[in-house]
FIMAR-797697 format. One line per 4 residues: number of its first residue (from 0); their letters; for each residue x, y, z of N, C-alpha, C. Coordinates in steps of 0.05 Angstrom, whole numbers, plus 5000, padded with zeros to 4 digits. Layout:
residues N
NUM = A = X,Y,Z,X,Y,Z,X,Y,Z | ...
end
This chain:
residues 327
0 = MKFL = 5017,4976,5000,5000,5000,5000,5017,5025,5000 | 5039,5024,5016,5057,5047,5016,5069,5053,4989 | 5075,5031,4974,5086,5034,4947,5066,5047,4929 | 5040,5038,4931,5019,5049,4914,5014,5078,4920
4 = HSLV = 5015,5085,4947,5011,5113,4955,5034,5130,4943 | 5059,5120,4944,5082,5135,4934,5079,5139,4904 | 5069,5118,4890,5066,5120,4861,5046,5141,4854 | 5023,5142,4868,5003,5162,4863,5013,5190,4868
8 = LCAS = 5029,5192,4890,5040,5218,4897,5059,5228,4876 | 5076,5210,4866,5095,5218,4844,5080,5226,4819 | 5059,5212,4812,5043,5219,4789,5030,5246,4792 | 5020,5252,4816,5008,5277,4821,5028,5300,4819
12 = MLLF = 5052,5295,4830,5073,5316,4828,5081,5321,4799 | 5082,5299,4783,5089,5302,4755,5068,5319,4740 | 5043,5313,4746,5021,5329,4733,5023,5358,4741 | 5030,5363,4767,5032,5390,4777,5054,5406,4762
16 = FCAK = 5077,5393,4760,5099,5407,4746,5094,5411,4717 | 5080,5392,4703,5073,5395,4675,5054,5418,4672 | 5035,5420,4690,5015,5442,4689,5028,5469,4693 | 5050,5469,4708,5064,5494,4713,5084,5501,4690
20 = GNCQ = 5084,5483,4670,5102,5488,4647,5130,5478,4651 | 5134,5461,4672,5161,5451,4677,5166,5424,4665 | 5146,5413,4651,5149,5386,4640,5163,5388,4613 | 5187,5378,4610,5201,5379,4585,5191,5356,4567
24 = QDTI = 5182,5363,4543,5173,5343,4524,5189,5349,4498 | 5208,5331,4492,5226,5336,4470,5213,5330,4443 | 5195,5311,4442,5181,5304,4417,5151,5301,4422 | 5136,5310,4403,5107,5307,4403,5099,5294,4377
28 = KKGN = 5088,5270,4379,5081,5255,4354,5051,5258,4349 | 5045,5266,4325,5017,5269,4316,5014,5254,4290 | 5001,5231,4290,4999,5215,4266,5026,5207,4256 | 5032,5216,4231,5057,5208,4218,5078,5230,4219
32 = VVYD = 5073,5250,4235,5093,5272,4238,5103,5273,4267 | 5129,5275,4270,5141,5280,4296,5150,5309,4297 | 5139,5324,4316,5148,5351,4321,5171,5349,4341 | 5195,5355,4333,5219,5349,4348,5232,5375,4359
36 = FTLA = 5232,5377,4386,5243,5401,4399,5270,5395,4413 | 5281,5372,4408,5305,5364,4422,5328,5383,4418 | 5333,5390,4392,5355,5407,4386,5351,5435,4398 | 5327,5446,4395,5321,5472,4406,5325,5473,4436
40 = GLSL = 5315,5452,4450,5317,5452,4479,5346,5451,4489 | 5362,5434,4476,5390,5432,4484,5406,5457,4477 | 5399,5469,4454,5413,5493,4445,5406,5516,4463 | 5382,5518,4472,5374,5539,4491,5389,5536,4517
44 = KYLE = 5391,5511,4526,5406,5506,4551,5435,5514,4548 | 5446,5509,4524,5474,5516,4519,5477,5547,4519 | 5458,5561,4508,5459,5590,4508,5457,5602,4536 | 5440,5589,4552,5436,5598,4580,5459,5593,4598
48 = TGDS = 5473,5570,4594,5494,5562,4612,5522,5565,4602 | 5525,5565,4575,5552,5565,4563,5566,5538,4566 | 5552,5517,4574,5564,5491,4579,5571,5477,4553 | 5596,5477,4545,5605,5466,4519,5602,5436,4518
52 = TLLD = 5599,5423,4541,5596,5393,4540,5569,5386,4527 | 5551,5405,4526,5525,5400,4513,5527,5397,4483 | 5549,5407,4471,5552,5406,4442,5553,5378,4431 | 5564,5359,4446,5564,5332,4436,5535,5321,4435
56 = KIAG = 5519,5327,4455,5491,5318,4454,5476,5331,4431 | 5481,5357,4428,5468,5372,4406,5476,5360,4379 | 5501,5353,4375,5510,5341,4350,5497,5315,4344 | 5488,5301,4365,5475,5275,4361,5445,5276,4356
60 = TEGL = 5433,5299,4356,5404,5301,4353,5397,5298,4323 | 5372,5289,4319,5362,5287,4292,5361,5314,4278 | 5354,5335,4294,5353,5362,4283,5379,5372,4272 | 5401,5367,4287,5427,5376,4278,5436,5360,4254
64 = KLLY = 5431,5334,4254,5438,5318,4231,5423,5328,4206 | 5398,5336,4209,5383,5347,4187,5396,5372,4175 | 5403,5391,4193,5416,5416,4184,5443,5410,4171 | 5458,5392,4183,5485,5385,4173,5483,5373,4145
68 = NHAH = 5464,5355,4141,5460,5343,4114,5451,5364,4094 | 5434,5382,4102,5425,5403,4084,5449,5421,4077 | 5466,5427,4096,5489,5444,4091,5508,5431,4071 | 5511,5405,4074,5528,5390,4055,5516,5391,4027
72 = WSGN = 5489,5387,4025,5476,5388,3998,5477,5416,3986 | 5473,5436,4002,5471,5463,3992,5497,5479,3990 | 5519,5467,4000,5545,5480,4000,5548,5500,4023 | 5533,5497,4044,5534,5516,4066,5553,5508,4089
76 = NPEG = 5570,5488,4083,5591,5481,4102,5617,5477,4087 | 5626,5499,4073,5650,5497,4056,5675,5489,4072 | 5676,5495,4098,5699,5489,4114,5701,5459,4121 | 5679,5445,4116,5678,5417,4124,5679,5412,4154
80 = LTKV = 5665,5429,4169,5665,5427,4198,5653,5401,4207 | 5662,5392,4230,5649,5368,4243,5622,5377,4253 | 5605,5357,4260,5578,5364,4270,5580,5381,4295 | 5599,5375,4313,5602,5391,4337,5609,5420,4331
84 = DFAK = 5629,5423,4314,5638,5451,4307,5616,5466,4291 | 5602,5451,4274,5580,5462,4259,5558,5472,4278 | 5551,5455,4298,5531,5463,4317,5539,5488,4333 | 5564,5489,4341,5574,5512,4356,5572,5537,4339
88 = KIID = 5579,5534,4314,5580,5558,4296,5552,5569,4292 | 5532,5552,4287,5505,5563,4281,5491,5573,4305 | 5497,5561,4329,5484,5570,4353,5496,5596,4364 | 5523,5598,4362,5537,5621,4373,5534,5647,4358
92 = RENK = 5529,5645,4332,5529,5669,4316,5503,5686,4320 | 5504,5711,4313,5482,5729,4314,5474,5737,4342 | 5492,5734,4361,5488,5744,4388,5462,5733,4400 | 5457,5708,4398,5431,5696,4407,5428,5698,4437
96 = KSFV = 5450,5700,4452,5448,5701,4482,5431,5725,4491 | 5431,5746,4474,5415,5770,4481,5385,5765,4478 | 5377,5743,4466,5349,5738,4460,5339,5713,4473 | 5352,5704,4494,5345,5678,4507,5315,5678,4515
100 = DEIS = 5305,5700,4527,5278,5700,4536,5258,5698,4513 | 5264,5712,4491,5247,5711,4467,5247,5683,4454 | 5271,5672,4453,5274,5645,4441,5259,5624,4458 | 5261,5627,4485,5247,5609,4503,5216,5611,4499
104 = SNLK = 5207,5636,4496,5178,5640,4491,5169,5628,4464 | 5187,5630,4444,5180,5618,4418,5179,5588,4419 | 5197,5577,4436,5197,5547,4439,5171,5538,4452 | 5162,5552,4472,5136,5545,4485,5113,5549,4466
108 = YAKD = 5114,5571,4451,5092,5576,4431,5091,5554,4410 | 5114,5545,4400,5115,5524,4380,5104,5498,4391 | 5109,5492,4416,5098,5467,4428,5068,5469,4431 | 5059,5491,4442,5031,5494,4448,5013,5499,4424
112 = SIAR = 5022,5516,4406,5005,5525,4384,5010,5512,4357 | 5032,5497,4355,5037,5483,4330,5037,5452,4334 | 5053,5443,4353,5055,5414,4356,5031,5401,4370 | 5023,5411,4393,5001,5399,4408,4975,5400,4393
116 = TDYA = 4972,5420,4377,4947,5423,4360,4950,5409,4333 | 4974,5400,4327,4980,5388,4301,4973,5407,4278 | 4978,5433,4284,4970,5454,4265,4983,5451,4238 | 5009,5447,4237,5023,5446,4211,5013,5423,4193
120 = QRIC = 5011,5399,4205,5003,5376,4189,4974,5379,4179 | 4956,5388,4197,4928,5392,4189,4925,5410,4165 | 4940,5431,4164,4937,5450,4141,4951,5438,4117 | 4975,5428,4120,4990,5417,4097,4975,5396,4082
124 = LQYL = 4961,5378,4096,4947,5356,4083,4925,5366,4064 | 4917,5391,4068,4897,5403,4050,4910,5411,4023 | 4936,5412,4023,4951,5420,3999,4969,5398,3989 | 4962,5373,3995,4976,5349,3986,4954,5330,3976
128 = PAGF = 4961,5311,3959,4941,5293,3947,4925,5278,3968 | 4900,5273,3962,4882,5257,3981,4895,5230,3986 | 4896,5222,4011,4907,5197,4019,4937,5198,4024 | 4950,5221,4019,4979,5223,4025,4983,5220,4055
132 = AYSS = 5004,5205,4062,5012,5202,4090,5041,5210,4094 | 5046,5227,4113,5074,5235,4120,5089,5212,4132 | 5115,5214,4131,5133,5199,4148,5156,5218,4153 | 5151,5238,4170,5168,5262,4171,5172,5272,4200
136 = RLCF = 5193,5287,4202,5200,5300,4227,5203,5330,4221 | 5188,5346,4237,5191,5375,4235,5208,5384,4260 | 5233,5391,4255,5251,5397,4277,5252,5427,4282 | 5250,5435,4307,5252,5463,4315,5281,5467,4324
140 = TIGY = 5294,5487,4313,5323,5491,4317,5329,5519,4327 | 5353,5522,4336,5364,5548,4342,5389,5552,4325 | 5387,5569,4305,5409,5572,4286,5403,5561,4259 | 5420,5569,4240,5418,5562,4212,5397,5579,4198
144 = DLGI = 5383,5569,4179,5366,5586,4162,5338,5590,4175 | 5321,5606,4162,5294,5611,4171,5279,5584,4174 | 5284,5567,4155,5273,5540,4155,5284,5525,4131 | 5286,5499,4132,5297,5483,4110,5282,5457,4107
148 = VYLN = 5286,5444,4084,5278,5416,4080,5301,5401,4070 | 5303,5376,4079,5323,5357,4067,5309,5330,4066 | 5304,5320,4042,5289,5295,4038,5262,5297,4052 | 5255,5278,4069,5228,5278,4080,5225,5292,4107
152 = NSSV = 5246,5307,4115,5245,5321,4141,5250,5351,4136 | 5240,5367,4155,5244,5396,4152,5248,5409,4179 | 5255,5435,4179,5260,5448,4204,5251,5477,4203 | 5247,5488,4227,5241,5517,4231,5260,5527,4253
156 = NISH = 5273,5550,4247,5293,5561,4266,5279,5582,4284 | 5273,5574,4308,5257,5592,4326,5272,5617,4335 | 5298,5618,4330,5314,5641,4338,5318,5661,4315 | 5307,5656,4292,5310,5674,4269,5297,5701,4275
160 = KHYL = 5309,5722,4265,5299,5749,4269,5270,5752,4262 | 5261,5739,4240,5234,5741,4231,5214,5732,4253 | 5221,5710,4267,5204,5700,4288,5207,5714,4314 | 5230,5726,4319,5234,5742,4344,5217,5768,4342
164 = ETYS = 5214,5778,4318,5198,5802,4314,5168,5796,4315 | 5160,5774,4303,5131,5766,4303,5129,5736,4308 | 5124,5728,4332,5126,5700,4339,5105,5683,4325 | 5082,5695,4318,5061,5679,4304,5069,5670,4276
168 = ELKY = 5091,5683,4265,5101,5674,4239,5111,5645,4240 | 5117,5636,4264,5126,5608,4267,5104,5589,4257 | 5079,5596,4262,5057,5579,4253,5056,5576,4223 | 5058,5598,4210,5055,5598,4181,5080,5585,4167
172 = YSIH = 5103,5590,4179,5127,5577,4167,5129,5548,4174 | 5116,5539,4195,5115,5510,4200,5099,5497,4178 | 5078,5510,4168,5063,5500,4145,5082,5499,4121 | 5096,5521,4116,5113,5523,4093,5134,5500,4092
176 = ELHH = 5148,5497,4115,5170,5477,4115,5159,5449,4116 | 5138,5443,4130,5128,5416,4130,5115,5409,4103 | 5104,5428,4089,5094,5422,4062,5117,5414,4045 | 5140,5427,4048,5164,5419,4032,5170,5389,4036
180 = AGFV = 5168,5380,4061,5174,5352,4067,5156,5333,4052 | 5130,5340,4051,5111,5324,4036,5116,5325,4006 | 5123,5349,3996,5130,5353,3968,5153,5335,3960 | 5174,5336,3975,5198,5320,3968,5192,5290,3969
184 = MLKK = 5176,5282,3989,5167,5254,3990,5153,5246,3964 | 5135,5263,3954,5120,5257,3930,5138,5257,3905 | 5161,5271,3907,5181,5270,3886,5200,5246,3890 | 5192,5228,3907,5208,5204,3913,5235,5211,3924
188 = NYMP = 5234,5231,3942,5258,5241,3957,5279,5252,3938 | 5270,5262,3915,5289,5274,3896,5292,5304,3903 | 5317,5312,3906,5325,5340,3908,5347,5345,3888 | 5344,5366,3871,5364,5369,3849,5391,5377,3859
192 = SLDI = 5411,5369,3844,5439,5377,3850,5441,5407,3844 | 5456,5421,3861,5462,5449,3857,5488,5453,3842 | 5501,5432,3836,5526,5433,3821,5520,5430,3791 | 5513,5452,3778,5503,5451,3751,5520,5469,3733
196 = TTYG = 5519,5464,3707,5536,5479,3688,5522,5489,3663 | 5498,5477,3657,5485,5484,3632,5458,5498,3636 | 5449,5511,3615,5423,5525,3615,5400,5505,3621 | 5402,5481,3609,5381,5461,3613,5379,5453,3642
200 = EMLS = 5402,5449,3654,5402,5442,3683,5390,5465,3700 | 5397,5489,3693,5386,5512,3707,5356,5514,3704 | 5346,5508,3680,5317,5509,3675,5303,5488,3693 | 5314,5465,3695,5302,5444,3712,5302,5452,3741
204 = LIAY = 5324,5465,3749,5326,5475,3777,5305,5496,3783 | 5302,5515,3764,5282,5536,3767,5254,5524,3769 | 5248,5505,3752,5221,5493,3752,5216,5479,3778 | 5235,5464,3788,5232,5449,3813,5227,5468,3836
208 = FTQL = 5243,5489,3839,5240,5507,3862,5216,5525,3859 | 5208,5531,3835,5184,5547,3831,5160,5531,3842 | 5159,5506,3836,5137,5489,3846,5139,5484,3876 | 5163,5478,3885,5168,5473,3914,5160,5497,3931
212 = EGMA = 5172,5520,3925,5168,5543,3941,5140,5556,3936 | 5132,5556,3911,5105,5567,3905,5083,5552,3919 | 5084,5526,3919,5064,5510,3933,5064,5515,3963 | 5088,5518,3975,5090,5522,4004,5080,5550,4012
216 = VYAA = 5086,5570,3996,5076,5597,4001,5046,5597,3999 | 5035,5584,3979,5006,5583,3975,4992,5568,3997 | 5005,5547,4007,4992,5530,4028,4986,5546,4053 | 5001,5567,4059,4996,5583,4083,4978,5608,4077
220 = YDER = 4971,5612,4052,4957,5637,4045,4930,5640,4059 | 4913,5620,4057,4886,5622,4069,4887,5626,4099 | 4906,5612,4112,4908,5615,4141,4916,5644,4148 | 4935,5654,4134,4944,5682,4138,4920,5701,4133
224 = QKEK = 4906,5696,4112,4884,5714,4105,4862,5714,4127 | 4855,5690,4136,4835,5687,4158,4844,5702,4183 | 4870,5701,4189,4880,5712,4214,4893,5740,4210 | 4887,5752,4186,4897,5779,4180,4927,5782,4184
228 = ALNN = 4941,5762,4173,4971,5762,4176,4985,5763,4149 | 4971,5770,4128,4983,5772,4102,5005,5793,4100 | 5001,5815,4116,5020,5837,4114,5045,5833,4132 | 5047,5810,4145,5070,5805,4163,5094,5794,4148
232 = DEDY = 5090,5788,4122,5112,5776,4107,5112,5787,4078 | 5135,5794,4068,5137,5808,4043,5127,5792,4019 | 5129,5765,4020,5119,5749,3998,5089,5754,3995 | 5075,5755,4017,5046,5758,4016,5037,5787,4011
236 = VALQ = 5054,5806,4018,5049,5834,4011,5050,5836,3981 | 5070,5824,3969,5072,5824,3939,5049,5811,3926 | 5040,5788,3936,5019,5773,3924,4992,5788,3923 | 4989,5807,3942,4964,5822,3943,4964,5846,3923
240 = NAKT = 4987,5851,3911,4989,5874,3894,4991,5865,3864 | 4969,5869,3850,4967,5859,3822,4988,5870,3804 | 4994,5896,3807,5015,5909,3790,5042,5897,3795 | 5048,5893,3821,5074,5882,3828,5076,5854,3817
244 = MQKF = 5055,5838,3819,5057,5810,3810,5058,5809,3779 | 5045,5828,3766,5047,5829,3737,5077,5834,3729 | 5090,5852,3743,5118,5858,3737,5136,5834,3743 | 5131,5821,3766,5147,5798,3774,5143,5775,3755
248 = TKRY = 5118,5770,3746,5113,5748,3728,5126,5752,3701 | 5125,5777,3691,5139,5784,3666,5169,5778,3668 | 5181,5787,3690,5210,5782,3694,5216,5753,3697 | 5199,5738,3712,5203,5710,3715,5205,5696,3688
252 = FEIF = 5187,5702,3670,5187,5688,3644,5209,5698,3626 | 5218,5722,3630,5241,5731,3615,5265,5714,3622 | 5269,5709,3648,5291,5692,3657,5287,5663,3648 | 5262,5653,3652,5256,5625,3645,5261,5620,3616
256 = NHFQ = 5252,5638,3599,5255,5635,3570,5285,5638,3561 | 5300,5654,3576,5328,5657,3571,5342,5630,3573 | 5336,5615,3593,5349,5589,3597,5337,5567,3579 | 5311,5570,3573,5297,5551,3556,5307,5551,3527
260 = SNPN = 5315,5575,3518,5322,5579,3490,5347,5564,3481 | 5366,5561,3498,5391,5548,3491,5400,5528,3513 | 5387,5505,3514,5392,5487,3537,5421,5477,3539 | 5436,5477,3518,5463,5466,3519,5484,5487,3525
264 = DTLT = 5476,5512,3527,5496,5534,3533,5507,5530,3561 | 5531,5541,3565,5544,5539,3591,5538,5564,3607 | 5532,5560,3633,5524,5582,3651,5547,5601,3655 | 5541,5627,3655,5560,5648,3660,5554,5661,3687
268 = ENDW = 5572,5680,3695,5568,5695,3720,5542,5710,3719 | 5536,5722,3696,5511,5737,3693,5486,5719,3696 | 5489,5695,3687,5466,5676,3690,5461,5670,3719 | 5482,5667,3735,5479,5662,3764,5467,5687,3778
272 = KMMG = 5472,5710,3767,5459,5734,3779,5429,5733,3774 | 5421,5723,3751,5392,5720,3746,5380,5700,3766 | 5395,5680,3772,5386,5660,3792,5380,5674,3819 | 5396,5694,3825,5392,5709,3850,5365,5723,3850
276 = EMSS = 5356,5732,3827,5329,5744,3826,5307,5724,3832 | 5312,5699,3826,5293,5678,3831,5292,5671,3861 | 5316,5668,3873,5318,5657,3900,5319,5677,3922 | 5328,5701,3916,5329,5723,3936,5318,5748,3923
280 = DNRL = 5330,5771,3927,5321,5796,3914,5291,5797,3913 | 5279,5794,3889,5250,5794,3887,5236,5767,3891 | 5252,5747,3898,5242,5721,3906,5221,5711,3886 | 5229,5711,3861,5209,5705,3840,5198,5677,3841
284 = WYRV = 5214,5657,3848,5202,5630,3847,5184,5626,3872 | 5187,5641,3893,5168,5640,3915,5141,5654,3907 | 5144,5678,3897,5120,5695,3892,5105,5687,3867 | 5120,5685,3845,5107,5677,3820,5098,5648,3822
288 = GALM = 5113,5631,3836,5105,5603,3840,5079,5602,3856 | 5076,5619,3876,5051,5619,3892,5028,5628,3875 | 5033,5648,3858,5012,5658,3839,5003,5635,3820 | 5023,5620,3810,5017,5598,3793,4999,5577,3807
292 = AMEI = 5007,5571,3832,4991,5551,3847,4963,5561,3852 | 4960,5587,3859,4934,5599,3863,4916,5597,3838 | 4928,5604,3816,4913,5604,3790,4905,5576,3782 | 4923,5557,3785,4917,5529,3779,4895,5518,3796
296 = DKNF = 4896,5525,3822,4876,5516,3841,4848,5528,3833 | 4848,5553,3826,4823,5567,3820,4811,5557,3794 | 4828,5551,3774,4818,5544,3747,4815,5514,3743 | 4831,5497,3756,4830,5469,3751,4822,5452,3776
300 = GRET = 4823,5465,3800,4816,5451,3824,4839,5440,3840 | 4834,5434,3865,4855,5426,3884,4867,5399,3876 | 4850,5381,3866,4860,5354,3859,4881,5356,3837 | 4876,5373,3817,4895,5377,3795,4921,5390,3806
304 = LTGL = 4918,5410,3823,4941,5424,3834,4959,5405,3850 | 4947,5389,3868,4963,5372,3884,4974,5348,3868 | 4959,5340,3848,4968,5317,3831,4993,5324,3815 | 4997,5350,3810,5021,5358,3795,5047,5355,3811
308 = IAQP = 5045,5352,3837,5069,5351,3854,5086,5327,3846 | 5074,5304,3842,5089,5279,3835,5099,5279,3806 | 5090,5298,3790,5098,5299,3762,5123,5316,3759 | 5136,5315,3736,5159,5334,3731,5150,5363,3736
312 = SENF = 5166,5378,3749,5159,5406,3756,5153,5423,3732 | 5164,5417,3709,5157,5432,3685,5127,5431,3679 | 5114,5409,3687,5085,5407,3682,5069,5427,3698 | 5079,5435,3721,5066,5455,3738,5066,5482,3723
316 = IKKY = 5088,5489,3711,5090,5514,3696,5073,5512,3670 | 5074,5490,3657,5058,5486,3633,5028,5489,3639 | 5019,5478,3662,4991,5480,3669,4983,5509,3674 | 5000,5524,3686,4995,5553,3690,4993,5567,3663
320 = LEIK = 5011,5561,3645,5011,5574,3619,4986,5567,3602 | 4974,5544,3608,4948,5538,3595,4927,5558,3602 | 4928,5568,3627,4909,5588,3636,4914,5614,3621 | 4939,5622,3618,4946,5647,3605,4938,5646,3575
324 = KGK = 4942,5623,3563,4935,5620,3534,4905,5622,3530 | 4890,5613,3550,4860,5613,3548,4848,5640,3552 | 4864,5659,3561,4852,5686,3567,4856,5705,3543
end
């Protein structure tokens, strides 16, 4: 009886501490998605304490492995750092120690408003084919990019300036990044090589990322609109402006046609500058890609839009051009 009484007492104390917010939960599984906070939790502890012995644990997390593999694929680890040194580099930079309280709040928000409600997966499945099932991990990190995807897993960096300024942006970018994971799964885990030399290879790259990023931007559009959050992100500000999008679409196809016209030509420095217009600057493949997704959805329906994901990405652009030809 004493043992049973002690067991009940321990359980009661555990519930009390969890209710007070002291219960650490590193992973929250919802259906086929694991929301993984292990890397963020350890990184936050490292920022708070400066304890470098934590770096070995951090290097062994699934989240850090994800970032490290993405860095290898994208060329973001040119020094060839070990996982431990890579972890230290991304966590230490940008003076994150000054924002420990804000990062901690973002961590709690992500657990309560994204993971426990299964927010990201619920929305993403509306923009993926009927019957699609994830086998993915959405890792919350401290350091590296705003968010990334590598194969069937993705991440969101809760310490990024964008989220420190507006914490609710974490919700919408969790949709963005988790949609990427589903997209890549439907492409049979294909991600294009960035080591390219010809116009034809560049054209394929542009088509892939136009569909990838455009679909992800579009997947969060309705949620942002309902919650009056369209003006919190420049991609959505642009999408609401018809004149801006007309200009961006014109420039997008100028670049697209430039590479399409001579597929065997060798890429030059000026060609790579054009790539910058797609991926940064005016973020053409995000914004024009989202416009394409929106128009395909409106004119052909959600089933057609989501069915295009498993097809070559050039078909996504062709389907959009069918709309333009019909007008």
